[in-house]
mmCIF file of the N, C-alpha and C atoms, coordinates in Angstrom:
data_MODEL
# 
_entry.id   MODEL 
# 
loop_
_atom_site.group_PDB 
_atom_site.id 
_atom_site.type_symbol 
_atom_site.label_atom_id 
_atom_site.label_alt_id 
_atom_site.label_comp_id 
_atom_site.label_asym_id 
_atom_site.label_entity_id 
_atom_site.label_seq_id 
_atom_site.pdbx_PDB_ins_code 
_atom_site.Cartn_x 
_atom_site.Cartn_y 
_atom_site.Cartn_z 
_atom_site.occupancy 
_atom_site.B_iso_or_equiv 
_atom_site.pdbx_formal_charge 
_atom_site.auth_seq_id 
_atom_site.auth_comp_id 
_atom_site.auth_asym_id 
_atom_site.auth_atom_id 
_atom_site.pdbx_PDB_model_num 
ATOM 1   N N  . MET A 1 1  ? 19.183 -24.705 31.344 1.00 0.00 ? 1  MET A N  1 
ATOM 2   C CA . MET A 1 1  ? 18.116 -25.590 31.763 1.00 0.00 ? 1  MET A CA 1 
ATOM 3   C C  . MET A 1 1  ? 18.690 -26.618 32.739 1.00 0.00 ? 1  MET A C  1 
ATOM 4   N N  . LEU A 1 2  ? 17.966 -26.893 33.777 1.00 0.00 ? 2  LEU A N  1 
ATOM 5   C CA . LEU A 1 2  ? 18.400 -27.871 34.765 1.00 0.00 ? 2  LEU A CA 1 
ATOM 6   C C  . LEU A 1 2  ? 17.854 -29.250 34.434 1.00 0.00 ? 2  LEU A C  1 
ATOM 7   N N  . ALA A 1 3  ? 18.643 -30.255 34.727 1.00 0.00 ? 3  ALA A N  1 
ATOM 8   C CA . ALA A 1 3  ? 18.199 -31.634 34.609 1.00 0.00 ? 3  ALA A CA 1 
ATOM 9   C C  . ALA A 1 3  ? 17.639 -32.045 35.974 1.00 0.00 ? 3  ALA A C  1 
ATOM 10  N N  . MET A 1 4  ? 17.143 -33.253 36.079 1.00 0.00 ? 4  MET A N  1 
ATOM 11  C CA . MET A 1 4  ? 16.598 -33.734 37.348 1.00 0.00 ? 4  MET A CA 1 
ATOM 12  C C  . MET A 1 4  ? 17.323 -35.022 37.732 1.00 0.00 ? 4  MET A C  1 
ATOM 13  N N  . TYR A 1 5  ? 17.538 -35.195 39.025 1.00 0.00 ? 5  TYR A N  1 
ATOM 14  C CA . TYR A 1 5  ? 18.063 -36.436 39.575 1.00 0.00 ? 5  TYR A CA 1 
ATOM 15  C C  . TYR A 1 5  ? 17.255 -36.744 40.820 1.00 0.00 ? 5  TYR A C  1 
ATOM 16  N N  . GLU A 1 6  ? 16.544 -37.846 40.810 1.00 0.00 ? 6  GLU A N  1 
ATOM 17  C CA . GLU A 1 6  ? 15.681 -38.242 41.927 1.00 0.00 ? 6  GLU A CA 1 
ATOM 18  C C  . GLU A 1 6  ? 14.797 -37.084 42.377 1.00 0.00 ? 6  GLU A C  1 
ATOM 19  N N  . GLY A 1 7  ? 14.260 -36.352 41.400 1.00 0.00 ? 7  GLY A N  1 
ATOM 20  C CA . GLY A 1 7  ? 13.364 -35.254 41.688 1.00 0.00 ? 7  GLY A CA 1 
ATOM 21  C C  . GLY A 1 7  ? 14.051 -33.968 42.096 1.00 0.00 ? 7  GLY A C  1 
ATOM 22  N N  . VAL A 1 8  ? 15.388 -33.937 42.082 1.00 0.00 ? 8  VAL A N  1 
ATOM 23  C CA . VAL A 1 8  ? 16.162 -32.767 42.483 1.00 0.00 ? 8  VAL A CA 1 
ATOM 24  C C  . VAL A 1 8  ? 16.718 -32.099 41.232 1.00 0.00 ? 8  VAL A C  1 
ATOM 25  N N  . PRO A 1 9  ? 16.489 -30.793 41.055 1.00 0.00 ? 9  PRO A N  1 
ATOM 26  C CA . PRO A 1 9  ? 17.062 -30.118 39.888 1.00 0.00 ? 9  PRO A CA 1 
ATOM 27  C C  . PRO A 1 9  ? 18.581 -29.997 40.025 1.00 0.00 ? 9  PRO A C  1 
ATOM 28  N N  . VAL A 1 10 ? 19.290 -30.341 38.966 1.00 0.00 ? 10 VAL A N  1 
ATOM 29  C CA . VAL A 1 10 ? 20.754 -30.271 38.968 1.00 0.00 ? 10 VAL A CA 1 
ATOM 30  C C  . VAL A 1 10 ? 21.245 -29.687 37.653 1.00 0.00 ? 10 VAL A C  1 
ATOM 31  N N  . ARG A 1 11 ? 22.465 -29.173 37.687 1.00 0.00 ? 11 ARG A N  1 
ATOM 32  C CA . ARG A 1 11 ? 23.096 -28.674 36.465 1.00 0.00 ? 11 ARG A CA 1 
ATOM 33  C C  . ARG A 1 11 ? 23.246 -29.846 35.490 1.00 0.00 ? 11 ARG A C  1 
ATOM 34  N N  . PRO A 1 12 ? 22.989 -29.625 34.203 1.00 0.00 ? 12 PRO A N  1 
ATOM 35  C CA . PRO A 1 12 ? 23.079 -30.734 33.244 1.00 0.00 ? 12 PRO A CA 1 
ATOM 36  C C  . PRO A 1 12 ? 24.499 -31.277 33.092 1.00 0.00 ? 12 PRO A C  1 
ATOM 37  N N  . GLU A 1 13 ? 25.510 -30.516 33.493 1.00 0.00 ? 13 GLU A N  1 
ATOM 38  C CA . GLU A 1 13 ? 26.895 -30.981 33.380 1.00 0.00 ? 13 GLU A CA 1 
ATOM 39  C C  . GLU A 1 13 ? 27.265 -31.991 34.460 1.00 0.00 ? 13 GLU A C  1 
ATOM 40  N N  . LEU A 1 14 ? 26.428 -32.122 35.485 1.00 0.00 ? 14 LEU A N  1 
ATOM 41  C CA . LEU A 1 14 ? 26.730 -33.050 36.567 1.00 0.00 ? 14 LEU A CA 1 
ATOM 42  C C  . LEU A 1 14 ? 26.322 -34.468 36.196 1.00 0.00 ? 14 LEU A C  1 
ATOM 43  N N  . GLU A 1 15 ? 27.257 -35.375 36.318 1.00 0.00 ? 15 GLU A N  1 
ATOM 44  C CA . GLU A 1 15 ? 26.963 -36.799 36.161 1.00 0.00 ? 15 GLU A CA 1 
ATOM 45  C C  . GLU A 1 15 ? 26.946 -37.386 37.567 1.00 0.00 ? 15 GLU A C  1 
ATOM 46  N N  . ILE A 1 16 ? 25.812 -37.913 37.969 1.00 0.00 ? 16 ILE A N  1 
ATOM 47  C CA . ILE A 1 16 ? 25.638 -38.435 39.321 1.00 0.00 ? 16 ILE A CA 1 
ATOM 48  C C  . ILE A 1 16 ? 25.517 -39.952 39.237 1.00 0.00 ? 16 ILE A C  1 
ATOM 49  N N  . VAL A 1 17 ? 26.429 -40.632 39.915 1.00 0.00 ? 17 VAL A N  1 
ATOM 50  C CA . VAL A 1 17 ? 26.464 -42.092 39.883 1.00 0.00 ? 17 VAL A CA 1 
ATOM 51  C C  . VAL A 1 17 ? 26.202 -42.603 41.292 1.00 0.00 ? 17 VAL A C  1 
ATOM 52  N N  . ALA A 1 18 ? 25.129 -43.346 41.456 1.00 0.00 ? 18 ALA A N  1 
ATOM 53  C CA . ALA A 1 18 ? 24.834 -43.948 42.760 1.00 0.00 ? 18 ALA A CA 1 
ATOM 54  C C  . ALA A 1 18 ? 25.816 -45.086 43.012 1.00 0.00 ? 18 ALA A C  1 
ATOM 55  N N  . LEU A 1 19 ? 26.539 -44.994 44.110 1.00 0.00 ? 19 LEU A N  1 
ATOM 56  C CA . LEU A 1 19 ? 27.467 -46.054 44.508 1.00 0.00 ? 19 LEU A CA 1 
ATOM 57  C C  . LEU A 1 19 ? 26.782 -47.044 45.448 1.00 0.00 ? 19 LEU A C  1 
ATOM 58  N N  . SER A 1 20 ? 25.778 -46.555 46.156 1.00 0.00 ? 20 SER A N  1 
ATOM 59  C CA . SER A 1 20 ? 24.947 -47.376 47.038 1.00 0.00 ? 20 SER A CA 1 
ATOM 60  C C  . SER A 1 20 ? 23.666 -46.580 47.274 1.00 0.00 ? 20 SER A C  1 
ATOM 61  N N  . GLU A 1 21 ? 22.825 -47.068 48.161 1.00 0.00 ? 21 GLU A N  1 
ATOM 62  C CA . GLU A 1 21 ? 21.603 -46.325 48.483 1.00 0.00 ? 21 GLU A CA 1 
ATOM 63  C C  . GLU A 1 21 ? 21.906 -45.042 49.249 1.00 0.00 ? 21 GLU A C  1 
ATOM 64  N N  . ARG A 1 22 ? 23.115 -44.929 49.783 1.00 0.00 ? 22 ARG A N  1 
ATOM 65  C CA . ARG A 1 22 ? 23.468 -43.794 50.634 1.00 0.00 ? 22 ARG A CA 1 
ATOM 66  C C  . ARG A 1 22 ? 24.651 -42.970 50.136 1.00 0.00 ? 22 ARG A C  1 
ATOM 67  N N  . SER A 1 23 ? 25.209 -43.312 48.971 1.00 0.00 ? 23 SER A N  1 
ATOM 68  C CA . SER A 1 23 ? 26.383 -42.579 48.507 1.00 0.00 ? 23 SER A CA 1 
ATOM 69  C C  . SER A 1 23 ? 26.377 -42.403 46.993 1.00 0.00 ? 23 SER A C  1 
ATOM 70  N N  . TRP A 1 24 ? 26.977 -41.289 46.569 1.00 0.00 ? 24 TRP A N  1 
ATOM 71  C CA . TRP A 1 24 ? 27.023 -40.926 45.159 1.00 0.00 ? 24 TRP A CA 1 
ATOM 72  C C  . TRP A 1 24 ? 28.389 -40.357 44.798 1.00 0.00 ? 24 TRP A C  1 
ATOM 73  N N  . ARG A 1 25 ? 28.789 -40.567 43.565 1.00 0.00 ? 25 ARG A N  1 
ATOM 74  C CA . ARG A 1 25 ? 29.964 -39.933 42.990 1.00 0.00 ? 25 ARG A CA 1 
ATOM 75  C C  . ARG A 1 25 ? 29.435 -38.888 42.010 1.00 0.00 ? 25 ARG A C  1 
ATOM 76  N N  . VAL A 1 26 ? 30.006 -37.698 42.030 1.00 0.00 ? 26 VAL A N  1 
ATOM 77  C CA . VAL A 1 26 ? 29.537 -36.625 41.154 1.00 0.00 ? 26 VAL A CA 1 
ATOM 78  C C  . VAL A 1 26 ? 30.717 -36.174 40.299 1.00 0.00 ? 26 VAL A C  1 
ATOM 79  N N  . CYS A 1 27 ? 30.512 -36.214 38.977 1.00 0.00 ? 27 CYS A N  1 
ATOM 80  C CA . CYS A 1 27 ? 31.566 -35.857 38.027 1.00 0.00 ? 27 CYS A CA 1 
ATOM 81  C C  . CYS A 1 27 ? 31.064 -34.772 37.075 1.00 0.00 ? 27 CYS A C  1 
ATOM 82  N N  . ASP A 1 28 ? 32.021 -34.132 36.417 1.00 0.00 ? 28 ASP A N  1 
ATOM 83  C CA . ASP A 1 28 ? 31.718 -33.174 35.356 1.00 0.00 ? 28 ASP A CA 1 
ATOM 84  C C  . ASP A 1 28 ? 31.651 -33.965 34.061 1.00 0.00 ? 28 ASP A C  1 
ATOM 85  N N  . SER A 1 29 ? 30.474 -34.075 33.486 1.00 0.00 ? 29 SER A N  1 
ATOM 86  C CA . SER A 1 29 ? 30.285 -34.903 32.291 1.00 0.00 ? 29 SER A CA 1 
ATOM 87  C C  . SER A 1 29 ? 30.987 -34.335 31.066 1.00 0.00 ? 29 SER A C  1 
ATOM 88  N N  . ARG A 1 30 ? 31.456 -33.106 31.139 1.00 0.00 ? 30 ARG A N  1 
ATOM 89  C CA . ARG A 1 30 ? 32.165 -32.503 30.005 1.00 0.00 ? 30 ARG A CA 1 
ATOM 90  C C  . ARG A 1 30 ? 33.617 -32.966 29.938 1.00 0.00 ? 30 ARG A C  1 
ATOM 91  N N  . MET A 1 31 ? 34.099 -33.601 30.992 1.00 0.00 ? 31 MET A N  1 
ATOM 92  C CA . MET A 1 31 ? 35.486 -34.061 31.052 1.00 0.00 ? 31 MET A CA 1 
ATOM 93  C C  . MET A 1 31 ? 35.557 -35.540 30.676 1.00 0.00 ? 31 MET A C  1 
ATOM 94  N N  . PRO A 1 32 ? 36.662 -35.963 30.065 1.00 0.00 ? 32 PRO A N  1 
ATOM 95  C CA . PRO A 1 32 ? 36.814 -37.392 29.781 1.00 0.00 ? 32 PRO A CA 1 
ATOM 96  C C  . PRO A 1 32 ? 36.833 -38.195 31.081 1.00 0.00 ? 32 PRO A C  1 
ATOM 97  N N  . PRO A 1 33 ? 36.279 -39.391 31.064 1.00 0.00 ? 33 PRO A N  1 
ATOM 98  C CA . PRO A 1 33 ? 36.224 -40.195 32.297 1.00 0.00 ? 33 PRO A CA 1 
ATOM 99  C C  . PRO A 1 33 ? 37.601 -40.495 32.881 1.00 0.00 ? 33 PRO A C  1 
ATOM 100 N N  . THR A 1 34 ? 38.640 -40.444 32.069 1.00 0.00 ? 34 THR A N  1 
ATOM 101 C CA . THR A 1 34 ? 39.988 -40.729 32.552 1.00 0.00 ? 34 THR A CA 1 
ATOM 102 C C  . THR A 1 34 ? 40.674 -39.506 33.154 1.00 0.00 ? 34 THR A C  1 
ATOM 103 N N  . ASP A 1 35 ? 40.053 -38.336 33.077 1.00 0.00 ? 35 ASP A N  1 
ATOM 104 C CA . ASP A 1 35 ? 40.635 -37.099 33.603 1.00 0.00 ? 35 ASP A CA 1 
ATOM 105 C C  . ASP A 1 35 ? 40.198 -36.911 35.054 1.00 0.00 ? 35 ASP A C  1 
ATOM 106 N N  . ALA A 1 36 ? 41.157 -36.982 35.975 1.00 0.00 ? 36 ALA A N  1 
ATOM 107 C CA . ALA A 1 36 ? 40.841 -36.860 37.401 1.00 0.00 ? 36 ALA A CA 1 
ATOM 108 C C  . ALA A 1 36 ? 40.198 -35.520 37.736 1.00 0.00 ? 36 ALA A C  1 
ATOM 109 N N  . ALA A 1 37 ? 40.449 -34.489 36.945 1.00 0.00 ? 37 ALA A N  1 
ATOM 110 C CA . ALA A 1 37 ? 39.857 -33.171 37.203 1.00 0.00 ? 37 ALA A CA 1 
ATOM 111 C C  . ALA A 1 37 ? 38.341 -33.192 37.049 1.00 0.00 ? 37 ALA A C  1 
ATOM 112 N N  . GLY A 1 38 ? 37.812 -34.198 36.376 1.00 0.00 ? 38 GLY A N  1 
ATOM 113 C CA . GLY A 1 38 ? 36.374 -34.308 36.206 1.00 0.00 ? 38 GLY A CA 1 
ATOM 114 C C  . GLY A 1 38 ? 35.645 -34.854 37.421 1.00 0.00 ? 38 GLY A C  1 
ATOM 115 N N  . MET A 1 39 ? 36.399 -35.429 38.370 1.00 0.00 ? 39 MET A N  1 
ATOM 116 C CA . MET A 1 39 ? 35.792 -35.950 39.592 1.00 0.00 ? 39 MET A CA 1 
ATOM 117 C C  . MET A 1 39 ? 35.581 -34.775 40.535 1.00 0.00 ? 39 MET A C  1 
ATOM 118 N N  . LEU A 1 40 ? 34.337 -34.442 40.825 1.00 0.00 ? 40 LEU A N  1 
ATOM 119 C CA . LEU A 1 40 ? 34.021 -33.249 41.603 1.00 0.00 ? 40 LEU A CA 1 
ATOM 120 C C  . LEU A 1 40 ? 33.774 -33.518 43.075 1.00 0.00 ? 40 LEU A C  1 
ATOM 121 N N  . ALA A 1 41 ? 33.079 -34.619 43.383 1.00 0.00 ? 41 ALA A N  1 
ATOM 122 C CA . ALA A 1 41 ? 32.704 -34.826 44.783 1.00 0.00 ? 41 ALA A CA 1 
ATOM 123 C C  . ALA A 1 41 ? 32.194 -36.237 45.022 1.00 0.00 ? 41 ALA A C  1 
ATOM 124 N N  . TYR A 1 42 ? 32.215 -36.589 46.300 1.00 0.00 ? 42 TYR A N  1 
ATOM 125 C CA . TYR A 1 42 ? 31.487 -37.742 46.810 1.00 0.00 ? 42 TYR A CA 1 
ATOM 126 C C  . TYR A 1 42 ? 30.459 -37.203 47.793 1.00 0.00 ? 42 TYR A C  1 
ATOM 127 N N  . VAL A 1 43 ? 29.275 -37.769 47.745 1.00 0.00 ? 43 VAL A N  1 
ATOM 128 C CA . VAL A 1 43 ? 28.207 -37.360 48.650 1.00 0.00 ? 43 VAL A CA 1 
ATOM 129 C C  . VAL A 1 43 ? 27.728 -38.616 49.377 1.00 0.00 ? 43 VAL A C  1 
ATOM 130 N N  . GLU A 1 44 ? 27.596 -38.504 50.689 1.00 0.00 ? 44 GLU A N  1 
ATOM 131 C CA . GLU A 1 44 ? 27.119 -39.645 51.476 1.00 0.00 ? 44 GLU A CA 1 
ATOM 132 C C  . GLU A 1 44 ? 26.053 -39.179 52.460 1.00 0.00 ? 44 GLU A C  1 
ATOM 133 N N  . ARG A 1 45 ? 24.945 -39.904 52.477 1.00 0.00 ? 45 ARG A N  1 
ATOM 134 C CA . ARG A 1 45 ? 23.863 -39.616 53.432 1.00 0.00 ? 45 ARG A CA 1 
ATOM 135 C C  . ARG A 1 45 ? 24.170 -40.339 54.741 1.00 0.00 ? 45 ARG A C  1 
ATOM 136 N N  . ASP A 1 46 ? 24.033 -39.618 55.846 1.00 0.00 ? 46 ASP A N  1 
ATOM 137 C CA . ASP A 1 46 ? 24.192 -40.226 57.158 1.00 0.00 ? 46 ASP A CA 1 
ATOM 138 C C  . ASP A 1 46 ? 23.011 -39.812 58.031 1.00 0.00 ? 46 ASP A C  1 
ATOM 139 N N  . ALA A 1 47 ? 23.072 -40.129 59.298 1.00 0.00 ? 47 ALA A N  1 
ATOM 140 C CA . ALA A 1 47 ? 21.944 -39.865 60.191 1.00 0.00 ? 47 ALA A CA 1 
ATOM 141 C C  . ALA A 1 47 ? 21.648 -38.377 60.350 1.00 0.00 ? 47 ALA A C  1 
ATOM 142 N N  . ASP A 1 48 ? 22.635 -37.528 60.121 1.00 0.00 ? 48 ASP A N  1 
ATOM 143 C CA . ASP A 1 48 ? 22.480 -36.083 60.323 1.00 0.00 ? 48 ASP A CA 1 
ATOM 144 C C  . ASP A 1 48 ? 22.272 -35.288 59.043 1.00 0.00 ? 48 ASP A C  1 
ATOM 145 N N  . GLY A 1 49 ? 22.204 -35.948 57.900 1.00 0.00 ? 49 GLY A N  1 
ATOM 146 C CA . GLY A 1 49 ? 22.049 -35.245 56.625 1.00 0.00 ? 49 GLY A CA 1 
ATOM 147 C C  . GLY A 1 49 ? 22.990 -35.811 55.588 1.00 0.00 ? 49 GLY A C  1 
ATOM 148 N N  . PHE A 1 50 ? 23.731 -34.928 54.936 1.00 0.00 ? 50 PHE A N  1 
ATOM 149 C CA . PHE A 1 50 ? 24.614 -35.335 53.851 1.00 0.00 ? 50 PHE A CA 1 
ATOM 150 C C  . PHE A 1 50 ? 26.005 -34.758 54.070 1.00 0.00 ? 50 PHE A C  1 
ATOM 151 N N  . GLU A 1 51 ? 27.005 -35.614 53.933 1.00 0.00 ? 51 GLU A N  1 
ATOM 152 C CA . GLU A 1 51 ? 28.389 -35.148 53.949 1.00 0.00 ? 51 GLU A CA 1 
ATOM 153 C C  . GLU A 1 51 ? 28.840 -35.038 52.499 1.00 0.00 ? 51 GLU A C  1 
ATOM 154 N N  . VAL A 1 52 ? 29.450 -33.925 52.174 1.00 0.00 ? 52 VAL A N  1 
ATOM 155 C CA . VAL A 1 52 ? 29.919 -33.680 50.816 1.00 0.00 ? 52 VAL A CA 1 
ATOM 156 C C  . VAL A 1 52 ? 31.435 -33.531 50.861 1.00 0.00 ? 52 VAL A C  1 
ATOM 157 N N  . MET A 1 53 ? 32.136 -34.374 50.140 1.00 0.00 ? 53 MET A N  1 
ATOM 158 C CA . MET A 1 53 ? 33.586 -34.248 50.001 1.00 0.00 ? 53 MET A CA 1 
ATOM 159 C C  . MET A 1 53 ? 33.849 -33.618 48.644 1.00 0.00 ? 53 MET A C  1 
ATOM 160 N N  . LEU A 1 54 ? 34.205 -32.351 48.655 1.00 0.00 ? 54 LEU A N  1 
ATOM 161 C CA . LEU A 1 54 ? 34.476 -31.613 47.427 1.00 0.00 ? 54 LEU A CA 1 
ATOM 162 C C  . LEU A 1 54 ? 35.940 -31.827 47.051 1.00 0.00 ? 54 LEU A C  1 
ATOM 163 N N  . LEU A 1 55 ? 36.150 -32.381 45.885 1.00 0.00 ? 55 LEU A N  1 
ATOM 164 C CA . LEU A 1 55 ? 37.495 -32.706 45.429 1.00 0.00 ? 55 LEU A CA 1 
ATOM 165 C C  . LEU A 1 55 ? 38.028 -31.544 44.597 1.00 0.00 ? 55 LEU A C  1 
ATOM 166 N N  . ARG A 1 56 ? 39.131 -30.992 45.043 1.00 0.00 ? 56 ARG A N  1 
ATOM 167 C CA . ARG A 1 56 ? 39.779 -29.882 44.331 1.00 0.00 ? 56 ARG A CA 1 
ATOM 168 C C  . ARG A 1 56 ? 41.209 -30.303 44.050 1.00 0.00 ? 56 ARG A C  1 
ATOM 169 N N  . PRO A 1 57 ? 41.819 -29.754 43.011 1.00 0.00 ? 57 PRO A N  1 
ATOM 170 C CA . PRO A 1 57 ? 43.207 -30.134 42.713 1.00 0.00 ? 57 PRO A CA 1 
ATOM 171 C C  . PRO A 1 57 ? 44.107 -29.960 43.938 1.00 0.00 ? 57 PRO A C  1 
ATOM 172 N N  . GLY A 1 58 ? 44.674 -31.058 44.392 1.00 0.00 ? 58 GLY A N  1 
ATOM 173 C CA . GLY A 1 58 ? 45.604 -31.019 45.506 1.00 0.00 ? 58 GLY A CA 1 
ATOM 174 C C  . GLY A 1 58 ? 44.987 -30.993 46.887 1.00 0.00 ? 58 GLY A C  1 
ATOM 175 N N  . ARG A 1 59 ? 43.670 -30.994 47.005 1.00 0.00 ? 59 ARG A N  1 
ATOM 176 C CA . ARG A 1 59 ? 43.070 -30.979 48.334 1.00 0.00 ? 59 ARG A CA 1 
ATOM 177 C C  . ARG A 1 59 ? 41.614 -31.474 48.288 1.00 0.00 ? 59 ARG A C  1 
ATOM 178 N N  . VAL A 1 60 ? 41.097 -31.778 49.468 1.00 0.00 ? 60 VAL A N  1 
ATOM 179 C CA . VAL A 1 60 ? 39.708 -32.197 49.632 1.00 0.00 ? 60 VAL A CA 1 
ATOM 180 C C  . VAL A 1 60 ? 39.093 -31.294 50.695 1.00 0.00 ? 60 VAL A C  1 
ATOM 181 N N  . GLU A 1 61 ? 37.904 -30.782 50.427 1.00 0.00 ? 61 GLU A N  1 
ATOM 182 C CA . GLU A 1 61 ? 37.160 -29.992 51.399 1.00 0.00 ? 61 GLU A CA 1 
ATOM 183 C C  . GLU A 1 61 ? 35.894 -30.749 51.741 1.00 0.00 ? 61 GLU A C  1 
ATOM 184 N N  . THR A 1 62 ? 35.468 -30.662 52.991 1.00 0.00 ? 62 THR A N  1 
ATOM 185 C CA . THR A 1 62 ? 34.224 -31.300 53.387 1.00 0.00 ? 62 THR A CA 1 
ATOM 186 C C  . THR A 1 62 ? 33.196 -30.239 53.752 1.00 0.00 ? 62 THR A C  1 
ATOM 187 N N  . ALA A 1 63 ? 31.953 -30.584 53.512 1.00 0.00 ? 63 ALA A N  1 
ATOM 188 C CA . ALA A 1 63 ? 30.835 -29.691 53.836 1.00 0.00 ? 63 ALA A CA 1 
ATOM 189 C C  . ALA A 1 63 ? 29.667 -30.560 54.264 1.00 0.00 ? 63 ALA A C  1 
ATOM 190 N N  . ARG A 1 64 ? 28.704 -29.944 54.909 1.00 0.00 ? 64 ARG A N  1 
ATOM 191 C CA . ARG A 1 64 ? 27.489 -30.629 55.336 1.00 0.00 ? 64 ARG A CA 1 
ATOM 192 C C  . ARG A 1 64 ? 26.304 -30.011 54.611 1.00 0.00 ? 64 ARG A C  1 
ATOM 193 N N  . ALA A 1 65 ? 25.294 -30.831 54.358 1.00 0.00 ? 65 ALA A N  1 
ATOM 194 C CA . ALA A 1 65 ? 24.060 -30.364 53.732 1.00 0.00 ? 65 ALA A CA 1 
ATOM 195 C C  . ALA A 1 65 ? 22.891 -31.080 54.393 1.00 0.00 ? 65 ALA A C  1 
ATOM 196 N N  . ASP A 1 66 ? 21.754 -30.409 54.420 1.00 0.00 ? 66 ASP A N  1 
ATOM 197 C CA . ASP A 1 66 ? 20.562 -30.994 55.033 1.00 0.00 ? 66 ASP A CA 1 
ATOM 198 C C  . ASP A 1 66 ? 19.805 -31.920 54.092 1.00 0.00 ? 66 ASP A C  1 
ATOM 199 N N  . CYS A 1 67 ? 19.980 -31.721 52.776 1.00 0.00 ? 67 CYS A N  1 
ATOM 200 C CA . CYS A 1 67 ? 19.235 -32.524 51.801 1.00 0.00 ? 67 CYS A CA 1 
ATOM 201 C C  . CYS A 1 67 ? 20.093 -32.725 50.558 1.00 0.00 ? 67 CYS A C  1 
ATOM 202 N N  . LEU A 1 68 ? 19.674 -33.647 49.699 1.00 0.00 ? 68 LEU A N  1 
ATOM 203 C CA . LEU A 1 68 ? 20.415 -33.934 48.479 1.00 0.00 ? 68 LEU A CA 1 
ATOM 204 C C  . LEU A 1 68 ? 20.484 -32.711 47.572 1.00 0.00 ? 68 LEU A C  1 
ATOM 205 N N  . ALA A 1 69 ? 19.408 -31.950 47.488 1.00 0.00 ? 69 ALA A N  1 
ATOM 206 C CA . ALA A 1 69 ? 19.407 -30.755 46.641 1.00 0.00 ? 69 ALA A CA 1 
ATOM 207 C C  . ALA A 1 69 ? 20.492 -29.777 47.089 1.00 0.00 ? 69 ALA A C  1 
ATOM 208 N N  . GLU A 1 70 ? 20.611 -29.573 48.389 1.00 0.00 ? 70 GLU A N  1 
ATOM 209 C CA . GLU A 1 70 ? 21.636 -28.670 48.915 1.00 0.00 ? 70 GLU A CA 1 
ATOM 210 C C  . GLU A 1 70 ? 23.041 -29.221 48.650 1.00 0.00 ? 70 GLU A C  1 
ATOM 211 N N  . ALA A 1 71 ? 23.214 -30.529 48.807 1.00 0.00 ? 71 ALA A N  1 
ATOM 212 C CA . ALA A 1 71 ? 24.511 -31.150 48.544 1.00 0.00 ? 71 ALA A CA 1 
ATOM 213 C C  . ALA A 1 71 ? 24.915 -30.963 47.079 1.00 0.00 ? 71 ALA A C  1 
ATOM 214 N N  . LEU A 1 72 ? 23.983 -31.185 46.164 1.00 0.00 ? 72 LEU A N  1 
ATOM 215 C CA . LEU A 1 72 ? 24.297 -31.028 44.745 1.00 0.00 ? 72 LEU A CA 1 
ATOM 216 C C  . LEU A 1 72 ? 24.510 -29.569 44.371 1.00 0.00 ? 72 LEU A C  1 
ATOM 217 N N  . ALA A 1 73 ? 23.852 -28.657 45.070 1.00 0.00 ? 73 ALA A N  1 
ATOM 218 C CA . ALA A 1 73 ? 24.092 -27.231 44.840 1.00 0.00 ? 73 ALA A CA 1 
ATOM 219 C C  . ALA A 1 73 ? 25.519 -26.860 45.249 1.00 0.00 ? 73 ALA A C  1 
ATOM 220 N N  . LEU A 1 74 ? 26.019 -27.451 46.331 1.00 0.00 ? 74 LEU A N  1 
ATOM 221 C CA . LEU A 1 74 ? 27.403 -27.215 46.731 1.00 0.00 ? 74 LEU A CA 1 
ATOM 222 C C  . LEU A 1 74 ? 28.376 -27.687 45.660 1.00 0.00 ? 74 LEU A C  1 
ATOM 223 N N  . VAL A 1 75 ? 28.078 -28.835 45.073 1.00 0.00 ? 75 VAL A N  1 
ATOM 224 C CA . VAL A 1 75 ? 28.935 -29.355 44.012 1.00 0.00 ? 75 VAL A CA 1 
ATOM 225 C C  . VAL A 1 75 ? 28.855 -28.445 42.784 1.00 0.00 ? 75 VAL A C  1 
ATOM 226 N N  . GLY A 1 76 ? 27.649 -27.988 42.443 1.00 0.00 ? 76 GLY A N  1 
ATOM 227 C CA . GLY A 1 76 ? 27.492 -27.075 41.313 1.00 0.00 ? 76 GLY A CA 1 
ATOM 228 C C  . GLY A 1 76 ? 28.264 -25.786 41.527 1.00 0.00 ? 76 GLY A C  1 
ATOM 229 N N  . ALA A 1 77 ? 28.286 -25.288 42.761 1.00 0.00 ? 77 ALA A N  1 
ATOM 230 C CA . ALA A 1 77 ? 29.048 -24.083 43.069 1.00 0.00 ? 77 ALA A CA 1 
ATOM 231 C C  . ALA A 1 77 ? 30.546 -24.349 42.915 1.00 0.00 ? 77 ALA A C  1 
ATOM 232 N N  . ARG A 1 78 ? 30.979 -25.549 43.230 1.00 0.00 ? 78 ARG A N  1 
ATOM 233 C CA . ARG A 1 78 ? 32.389 -25.925 43.056 1.00 0.00 ? 78 ARG A CA 1 
ATOM 234 C C  . ARG A 1 78 ? 32.760 -25.868 41.586 1.00 0.00 ? 78 ARG A C  1 
ATOM 235 N N  . MET A 1 79 ? 31.823 -26.216 40.708 1.00 0.00 ? 79 MET A N  1 
ATOM 236 C CA . MET A 1 79 ? 32.100 -26.140 39.266 1.00 0.00 ? 79 MET A CA 1 
ATOM 237 C C  . MET A 1 79 ? 32.349 -24.696 38.839 1.00 0.00 ? 79 MET A C  1 
ATOM 238 N N  . GLN A 1 80 ? 31.651 -23.760 39.471 1.00 0.00 ? 80 GLN A N  1 
ATOM 239 C CA . GLN A 1 80 ? 31.796 -22.342 39.144 1.00 0.00 ? 80 GLN A CA 1 
ATOM 240 C C  . GLN A 1 80 ? 33.111 -21.782 39.667 1.00 0.00 ? 80 GLN A C  1 
ATOM 241 N N  . ASN A 1 81 ? 33.575 -22.308 40.816 1.00 0.00 ? 81 ASN A N  1 
ATOM 242 C CA . ASN A 1 81 ? 34.764 -21.783 41.483 1.00 0.00 ? 81 ASN A CA 1 
ATOM 243 C C  . ASN A 1 81 ? 35.742 -22.910 41.809 1.00 0.00 ? 81 ASN A C  1 
ATOM 244 N N  . PRO A 1 82 ? 36.414 -23.441 40.807 1.00 0.00 ? 82 PRO A N  1 
ATOM 245 C CA . PRO A 1 82 ? 37.336 -24.560 41.089 1.00 0.00 ? 82 PRO A CA 1 
ATOM 246 C C  . PRO A 1 82 ? 38.462 -24.059 41.913 1.00 0.00 ? 82 PRO A C  1 
# 
């Protein structure tokens, strides 16, 4: 079952924390808050859409999305394929 965030369906394991009106931190709620592996991504809205910084062990990947739903789907896919 999917949860909702600002009207966008998301995986229930995603914890989405608004850092500002234009940026969010996305974590895996199944991980302890002190475990860096639980930090999945930062998402920031800009004039062209959404920039997604996918955090992976030892590296950071960036992606673009047209909407928040697409950005969160990218993060959900990262959970499937760490």
